[in-house]
N, C-alpha and C positions, 0 to 999 in steps of 0.2 A: 282269885286270887285277885290276877290280876286284870283279867275284864270289870273288877268292880273298882279296882284302884284307874281302869282308862277312862271307863265312866266318869268318876269322882274327876278326875281332871280337866275331863272334857266339857266339866259344867261348870270347872271352876269356882268348886269347892276350897275354903279357906284348910290347910292343916294336913295335906294330902300327903306329906312326907313324917308324917309323926309318927314313933313306934305304934304307939297305942291302936293308930289308926291300920294301920299292916297287919297287928294278931286280930282284932276284929274281921278284917275281910279274909283273913286265914281260916279264923274258925268260922266264920260264914260259911265260906266255900268248902270247906270240909265236910261238917252239920247240912251241903247241900250234894254234892258227892256223893259219901258214902249210901246214904238210903238206894241212890239211883244206882250204881254201880249193884251195890244188893237186888234192889229189883229188874236190872237185867242180866244178873246172872241166874237168880232163884226165878219167877218168875216168865219171864224170855226163853229162858234156855240157851242167853246166849254167853258164849264164851269170849270174855275178855281179859286181855292182858292184865294180872294182877303183879303187884309191887316185889311179889316173892315167886315161889314156886306154886304155895301151898294158898295164893291169895293177893290178901292186902294185908295180911300178917303174918 
């Protein structure tokens, strides 16, 4: 989310501080991060730290 916000600010896009933009960036980040985390843990068998002791949830 913060990476996308930085790219938006660097390109000079208008409305970067709008709450709607933050929500869209958060959802986009979660949709990218969750499958990547799952692929690392399932396919590559790399143990990444989770948010809880059982994983992400």
